[in-house]
N, C-alpha and C positions, 0 to 999 in steps of 0.2 A: 148296547153299550155306547157311551159317548165317544166322540172322536178322540183318538190318542195320537200323539206324535210317534210315528214309526221310527225306531232306532235305525240309523244309517251310519255306517262307519265312513266318514268323509276324509279323504286324503286331500289336503290343501297344498297346492304348489306354492312355492315361495316366489310370489309374483313381484315384479318391479313395478312401482307406481309410475306408469308412463302411458300417456295417451297413445303414443306410437305403437306400443305393444298390445294395445287393446285391453288394458287392465280395467276392470269394472268392479269396484268395491262391492262386497256383499257380506251377509252374515255378521260376524262379530266386528268386521271392519267398520260397519255403519251403525251398529246398535248403540243407542244412547242410554247410559245408566249412571245414576248418581247414588242410588241406595244400594251400595255394594254388599253382597253376602259376607265379605270378609270382615265387615263391621260387627258381625254377630257370631255366636259360638254354635254353628251348625255345619262344621266341617264334615261330619259323618253323613250329611245329606248332599255333599258336593256333586255327586253324580246326577242329582235332580235339579241343580240350579238351572234357572232359565238361561240357556246358552245355545248359540246357534252354530258354533264353529265345528264341533266334533260330536254330534249326537252318536250314540251307540255305545258299545261296550269297551271303550278305550279308557278304562277308569280303574285305578287301584286305590282301595280304601286306605287312607293314611290316618293313623292314630298313634299316640305314643306307645300304648300297650293295649292288647286286647283283653277281654274280660277274663279269659282263662289265666292270664299272667297275674292279674289282680287277685284272682281266686286263690292261687297258690301263695301269693304274697301274704294274704290274710291267714292262710293255713299255717304259715311260719310265725304268726303273730307279729308280722312286719319286722322280724329280726334279720332277715336276709334281704340284701339290696334287690330291689325290683329289677334292676338291670341284669343281675346275675340269673334271676329266674327267667327273664325273657331270653337271655342268651342260651340257657339250657334247653328251653322248650323249642326255640325256633332255629338254633344254629348248631348245637351239638348233635353228633351222630350216635348211633347205638354203641359204638366202641369207645365213646368218650365218657360213658357212665361207669366209672370205676372208682375205688376208694381214694386213690391219690390224685384225683382230678383237681385242676386248679379252679374249677367253678364253685363258687360259694354255696350255691343251692345243693349241688351234689354232695359237697362236704358236709353240709347241714344234715342231709338225709342219712349219710353213713355215720356221722358222729352221734346222732340220736337213735341209731339202729332202727330206722323206719324201713325195715326190709320190705314190707308190703307195698310201700310207696315206691321204693326202688324197683321192685318187680313190675309194678304198673308202668313206671316210667320207661323201663326197658321194653315192655310190651308195646307201649305207644310208639316207641321209636321203630319197632319192627313193623308196625302198621304202615309206616311210610313207604315200604317196598311194595305194598299191595294197594295203597290208596292213590292210584293214578288211573288214567283212562286207557292204558296200554293193555289191560286185561282182555278187552274184546276187540282189540285192533286187528283187522283182517290181515295186516302186514306183519304182525308180531310172529316171530318164528320160534317161540318157546311154548310148545304144546302142553308142557307140564305146569305152566303158570296158573291156569284156571284150576287145575287139580290141587295145586299147592294152596291157592286162595281158599278153597273149600276146607282143606285141612287146617289152615290157619284160623278160619272162622270157627271150626270146631274147638280149637284150642282156646280161642277167646270165650266161647260159650262156657267152657269148663272153668276158666278163671273167673268169669262173671258169676257163675253158680256158687263157687266156693268162697267168694269174697264176702265177708261178714260186715265189714265197715261200710255203712250206707254212703258215706262220702265217696269212697273209692268205687263202690258198686255202681253208682250212677255214672262215674267216669268210664268204667269198663263198658257199661251199657251203651254209652255214646260212641266209643271207638268201635264197638261191635256193629252198631247201626251204620256207621260211616263205612266200615269195611264191607258190609253187606251191600251198600249202595254201589261201591265200585266193582263188586262181584256180580252186579245185576240181580241180586237175590232179594227182590222187593217184597215178596211174601214174608220172608223171614224178617226183613227190616220192619215191616208194619207190625208184625207180632211182637217184636222187641220193644217198639215204641209203646204199644198198648200196655204191655206188661210193666214197663219201667218208667214211663213218662206221662201217660195219659192222665194220671192223677198225681197230686203232689205239688211241690213248689214250681212256679213258673219263672225260673231264673234264666240266666244266659244259656245254660246247658240245655234246658228244656227247649228254647227256641232254636238252638243249633240242631237238636234232634228233630224238632218239628220241621225244620227246613228239609232234611233228608226224607222225612216221612211224606212230604208233599209230592215227591216224585211218584209217578205211576199211580196217581190219586186224582180222579176226575172231580172230586168234591173238596178240593183243597183251597178254594178261593178265600174263605174266611181265615184259614191258617196262614196263607202267604201274606194276607193283609196285616195280620197280627205280627208276623215276622218282621215286616217292614217297619211297623210302628215301634217295636220293642227290642230289636236286635241290630245294633249298629254294624256288626261284622257281617251279617247275612242280608242286610238291607238291599244292597245293590244286586246281589245274586238273586234275591227273591223276585226282583223285577226282570232281570236278565232272562231267567229260565221260565218264568211263569206268566208274563204279561199277556201272551197270546191266548192262553187258556183261561185267563181271568174273565169272569162273567158277573158284572155288578148286579144285574137284576136277579139272577138266579141265587147269588150269594145272599142278597138282602132278604129273599123269600124264606131263607132258613136260619137267618141270624137270630140269636137268642138273647143278646145283651146289647145295651146301648154302646158299650165300648167296641163291640164287634161292628156295629153299624157305622160308628165314627171311623174306624180303621178301614172299612171297605171303601167309604167315600174318599178317605185319604189316599188309599192305593190308587183309586181311579183318578186322582188329581195330579199325581206327581209328574206326569208328562202331558197333561191336558193342555191343548193349545188355546181353545176358546175361553171366554170369560168363565171363571170358576166360582163366582160368588155363591151360586146355589149350593155347591158342594161344601164350601166353607161354612155356610150356615148350618148344613146338616151335621157337619163334624162338631161344630160348637154346641148344637142342641143335644148331642149324644155323648159328649165327652166332658171330662173335667181335668183342667191343667194338662192338656194334650200338647206335647212338644212338637209333634208333627203338624198340628194345626198352626202353631207359631211359624214353623218353617214355610208352610204353604201360603201363609199371608205374605211373608217376605217374597216368595216366588211370584205371587200375584202382583205385588207392587212392581217387581222387575218387569213383568209382562206389560203392565199399564204404562210404565216408563217408556218401554219400547214403542207401544202404540201411540203415545202422546208425544214424547220428546223427539223420537227419531224423525217423524214427518215434520214436526214443528220447527226443530232446530236445524235439521239437515236436509229436509225435502226428499227423504227416502221413504219408501214403504217400510213398515216394521220389518225387522230382520227375519222374523218367521211370520209369514203372512197367513193368518188364520181364515181368510176369506179366499176360497179357491178361485172364484170367478172374477176377482178384481181385475179391472182393465190394465193392460200392460202400459199404455201410454198415460202418463201422469202429468199434471201441471201443479204449480205452486198452490193454486186455489183449491184444486181437488184434494191435495194432500192436507192442506190446512183444515178443510171441511172434515176430513176423516179424523184428524187430531181432535177437533172440537167435539165430534161425536163420541170419541173415547173419553173425553173429559166428563161427559155425562155418566159414563160407566164408573169412572173414578168417584163421582159423587155418590153413586149407589154403594160402592165399597166403603166410602167414608161414613155413610149413614150406618152401615153395619158395624164398623169399628167403634163408632160413638155409642152404639147400643149395648155393647158387651159389658158383662159384669167382671171386673178385674179380679175378683176372688176366684174366678173359674179359669183364669189364664195363667200359664206358667211363666212366660217371658213378657212381663208388663212393659218393660222398657221398649221392646220391639214394637208393641202395639201402639204405644204413645208416639214413638218415632214414625211409625207408619201413618198415624193420624196427621202428623205435621207434613209429611210428604204429600198426602192426599189433599190437605188444605191448600198447599201450594199448587198442586195440579188443577184444582178446581178454582183457583184464583181468589181464594178468600185470604188475602194477604194480611189483613189486620188481625184476624183470629189466629192465623199461622204464627205471626210474630209473638202474640200473647202466649201461645202454647210453647213456643221455643224458649221464651224467658223462664217459664215454669220448669220446663224439661231440664234446662241447664243448671238449675238449682237442685233438682231432685236427683239427677244422674250425672254428676260432674266427673265421673271416672269412666263413663261408657265410651267405647271406641266410636260409636255412632255419632258422637258429638262432632266429629269431623264433618259428617254429612249434614248435621243439623246447622252447623255454622254456615255451610255453603248455601243451604236453603234460606237461611236468614239473609245473606247478602243478595240472593236472587229476589227475595221479597222486597227488600229496600229498593232494588232497581226496578222491579216490575210494577210496583205500586205507585206508578206515576203516569200522568196523562201524556198522550202522544204530543210531541213537540216541546215538552217541558222536562224530559228525562235528563238527569245528571247522575254522576257517580256520587251518591250521598256519602257524607263523612263516615257514617256507621259501617258502610260496606268496604271502605278503603283498606282497613287493616286485615280484613278477611281475604280480600283479593290478594294482597301482598303475601299473606300466609300460605296461600294455595296457588301460587303462580305456576307451579310445576304440574298442576292438574289441568291438562289441556282441555278436557271436555267441560270442566267447570268454567274456566276462563272464556272459552268459546261461547258457552251459554250466556254468560254475563254480556259478552259483546253482542250477541244476537238480540238479547232483550233490549239493549240500548239502541241498536240499529232499527229494530222494529218500531221503536218509539221516536224515531227521527233524529237521535243523537248519533249521526254518522261518524264524526271524528273519533269519539271515545269508543264507539262500537267497533269500528274498523281497527283501531289501535289494539284492542283486546283480541280480536280475531287474528290479527297479524302476530301478536305475541304468542298466542296459543299454537301457532304453526311454524314457529321459528326453528331453525336448524342449529346444530352444534356450533358451526362456525359461520356459515352463511346459508342462504335459502336455496342456493343453486348447486352446490358441489358435494354435499354430504347428506347422510341419512338423517331422518327426523328424530329428534328427541321425543317429541310428542306429535301426534298426528290425529286430526279429525278430518274425516271425509264428509263432504256435503255436496249438494247439487243445487242448481238455481237456474232461472231463466230471466232475462231482462223483462220480458212480457209475462206477467204472472198468470195469465189466463190461457197459456198455450202449453203444449206438451214438449217432448224432446228436451228434457232437462239435462244440463251438462254437469258432470261431476267435477269437484275441486278437492285438492289436498294442499293448496297453497293460496294464501290471501291475495297475492299479486295477480294471479290468473283470475281469481274471483272478481277482484276490483276491475280488472281489464274487461271482463265479460259483462258484468252486471251494472256497475256504476256509470251514470251519465257524466258528461264533462262537468256540469254544474255541481253535481254531488261530490265528485272528486276534488273540484276546486274548493268546496267548503271544507273538506278534510285538510287539504294542503294549507289553507289559510290559517288553520289552527295550530300548525306545527310549531311556529315560533313562540306563540304564547304558552304552549304546553311545555316548553323547554325550560321553564323557570321554576318549576315545582318538582321536588324529589319524587313524589308519587307519580306524577305524570311523566317525568323523565323515564321512569321505569317502564310503565305500561306503553309508552310511546316509543320505546327504544328501537323497535323494528322499523317503524315508520320513519323515525328520524334518521336511522341508518340508510334508509332507502329514499331519502328525500329527493335526490337528483333523478332516480329512476321513476319516482312517482310523477315528477314534473315532465319527464319524457313521456310517460303514459298519458298525462293530462294533455300535453300537446298533441299526441296521437289521437286522443278522443276528439279534440277540436278539428283535426284533419277529417275524421269520420263525419263530423257535422259540417264540413266544408267551411269552417270558420277560420280562414287562413290567417287573418290578421292577428287574432288572439293566439292561434297556434304558433305563429312566428315569435310573438312576444314571449310566450311560455318557453319555447325552445331556447331562445336567446338568453333567458334568465338563468339557465343552468351553467353556462360558462364553457369556454372553448376546450378546457381540459377534458371534460366529460365526453365531448364528441371525438376528441382525438384518441381517447382510450377505448372507445366502444364501436366506432364506425369507420375503421380503416382496415386494410388487409393484414396488418401484423399485430395490432392490439385487440384483445378480445374482452378483457376485464371479466364481467359476469356472463356475457352472452356467448352462445355457441358459435362455431365457425360459420354455420350456414346463415347466421343472422348478421349479414353484412352487405353493403352495396358494392357489387362488383361491376356494375354498369351504370351509365348515366340514364335516368328514366326519360329524359327529353329526346335523346338521340339514338339509343340502342334498344334492341329487342332480343328476346331469347330465340335461339335457333334461326336467326335471320342475319344474312350478311349485312355489314355496315353500309348504310346508304345516305346517312345524314351527317354532314361535317360537324364536328364539335366547335362551335363558335366561341365557347368559353371553356376554360380549364379551371376546375376547382374540385376539392375533395367533396364527394357526395355524402351528405348526412341528411337527417331529417330537417335540420335547420337550413342547410344550403338549398335543399330541394324546395322547401316552403318559401324561402326568400325569392328564389328564381321563379317559382310558380306565381307569386304575387306580382313580380316584375313583368313577367310575360303576359299575364292576364291584363295588366294595365296597358301594355303596349298594344295588345290585340284589340282591346275595346276602344282604343283611341282612334278616332277617324283620321287623324293626321299621320298615323303610322303608315309607312309605305308598304311593308310586308305583313299586313294583318293576317293573311291566309297562312303564312309561314308560322306565325306565333300561335294561331289557333291550332295548327297542325301539331306543333311540338307540345302544346298543352294537352291535346288529346293523347299524344304518346305517353305523357307522364301519368295521366289518369288511367290509361290502359295498363301501364306497368304497375300501378298501385292496386290492380285487381288480382284475383287468384291466378290469372294467366300470366302475370308479369313478373319481372325479376325484382321489383321494388315493393313487393307486398308488405314489407316491414314498415312502410309508411302507415299502414292501417292495422297490421296484426303483429303478434309476437311469435306466432307459429303459423307456418303455411299449412292450410287445411285442404283436404281433398274436395272435389266438386260436390256440391249439394244441389239438389233439384231446383231448377229455376223457379222463382216465386217464393222460395223459403224465406220467411221473415220472422224467425223465431229466436234470434240470438242477438248479435251485435246490432247497434243502431244503424249501421251502414251496410247491413247484410245484402240488400238488393244491389247497392252500388258495387260491393266487393264481388258479387257473383255475376252481375250483368253488365258492368261497365257503362252505366247510363251517362255519366259525365263525359267519358271518352267519346261516346256516340255524339253527345251534344256538341263537343268542341270540334270533332271531325266534320260534323255537318256545317258548323260555322265556317270552318276552313273551306269546305266545299262551296258555300255560298259566296265567299270572298275570293275564290280562286280565279286566276286570270287566264288560265289555259284549260283546254279540254282534257289534256293529259293529267294535269294536276287535279282537276275536278274528279276524274276517274279514280285517281289514287286516293283522294279523300273519301270518295264513296266506297271504295274497296275497303279502306280501314274502318269506316263507320260500320260496315256490315261485319267485318272481322271482329270488332269490339263487341258486337251483339251476339254473334254465333260462334266465334273462335274457329276451331278446326272443323266444325260442322257447317261452316258457312259455304253456301253455294253461290254467293254473290249474285243474287237474282236481279237486284236493282242495277248493279253494274252491267250485267248482261243485257238488261232491257234498255238502259239509257246510253251505254257506251259499248255496244257489241264489238266494235273494232279493237277495243283494248282488253276485252275479257280474257282471251287466251294468255296474253302477256302478264296480266295481273292475277291470274289464278294461283300462281306460285309466288315465290319471293325473289326470284332470280333477277327480275327486271325493275325492282323498286327504285334502285338508284337512278336509272334512266328517267323514270316518270317524275321523280322528285326534282331532278335538274330542270325539268320542263315547266316549273311552276310559274315562271314569269314570261310575259309576252316578249320582253326585250332581251330574254336570255340568249 
């Protein structure tokens, strides 16, 4: 038998989306789906929707009324309200069945003197005391219960035998079978089924009885497959109790009809993880207007969406990975390659959908909608748009039109060459109509981004992930999780749930500059004002980010210009000890990067007093580098030294890491270069080493040379430094400089004339 998804009851904790807490999205958090089951009328198959969050038997069938209620409703010639019948059957107790009852169905029975029906109804209510699993509970302390159940079975047998009305006789037969099941009297149960249900009409009652007859029956595979196909009330239970004993090959060997063959393949399909086209073809070949085939096509589309869209749009493996030996380490390129492979399978399913005879299909609208989805998946955009136009005229009242419209917009966006993509006029009203669908808006943004339209793409990605009031302090109204890496051919992808963090991590300075350059021009059109609303709101923060990216590239002049363009108010509200605005308390400069170190006594006098911000640090860094590089400067060694301090404090070891990062990260193995553009610098402090060495070369005393050499080695090795060069070249100063207690003394000795 083919591989099936084993049902597992999954208890999901209510995780906070926080890197610090180790949250890692999975399952339904990352699954990408546009072709939603809710667009179609298959609620009775909900237990078998492609879903990764809670596989298992945590499911309650939800229907307005079950078949038995409709049966009695028809029995009364629809003269009694169906709500009253449902209330009587499912809520009233045995003592509620009396002439003065307020229930309209009970009143109807007494008024029409339907005494045999009243007797049956009372008897059915009595069954409720026996139809539970306590009969054989080893902890049950009522030894007479089993004896009573046998006596009650005998009473049911007499009522069944004496009943002349065929309608009631079948109902008595069913409740007797059900009671025999709970009494563990399977031999009696099977005899009752053979006598009363083996032949005759195959209505809902037949399948209910067939369900109980499948217990303690090793050859029931065909029966349970038919129960799933034809009984909505027993569909879920038929899988819950029997999927382990189901044997497709054995059942096929004894199947006698095409419908049985079709239903066997359908049963084998409902939780099949791998591609299911071969089974769909078998079902189609052996059935006519099979509703379960229609549902399984819907499920197959949802699987393909996961396999294609999840890696393509979000860089995650499909939420249920059907390849067991897939490598844990992924890269953007490997995930895209996987997505493209699954597009080939989508093409095979599309060929099948195109080949079917619609006269043999129950839900034609679903199949035509599926064809549109598959055409988009296989990138046949022109044909897809043609089919959409036809569909919209033929099925103007279908709920799936919501999805069809979204596919139309995606086609308009995707059917453009790289570097020439825009938001076409035809797509704009659709985008505005479905702004609250985060996954749809995100996918539009990604399609634009993939085609080089970074401003519009990022604007939509940002809109799709906005919060109720702001991006920092409240829960998401919509949320898409995705992951990415700056270098597309390496692993260790980092996940995102916020566009700002994504832009910080992935976009280069020039790419972000392109986005920011478009903000003013996009603020003049109502459509663009809407989709750019998050970027426009975050304009100053984006410029802060842009300047930070230029710092990462060590492009100090452009960084200073960018920081200065924001205005003093921004720096006053975000980078001092009492104003926080959007940033957390830890995101502040509490020391001067040129003069102070973490966990080190002060040893460098503060020659200048100013509020430390990214702008002021950058301005002074430019000023000090100019002084240090000028041969006419008297204290070049001093300036090189404090420049080295600044660059050291901008690494992961320093207190001014916010010059390069928005979150302080833990140590990553040296040589890692799989994320930010300045990863090597942030981890290894190469610029700090460079400027300390220049300070060493220009130092005028041995003491200061020793200090510069000590700091150069510290910048390289940090706490693991053994200061080997210092010990080799200046052994007399090694002991004094191994700690930080004497740094002040060595700093004061930097000049010969001191």
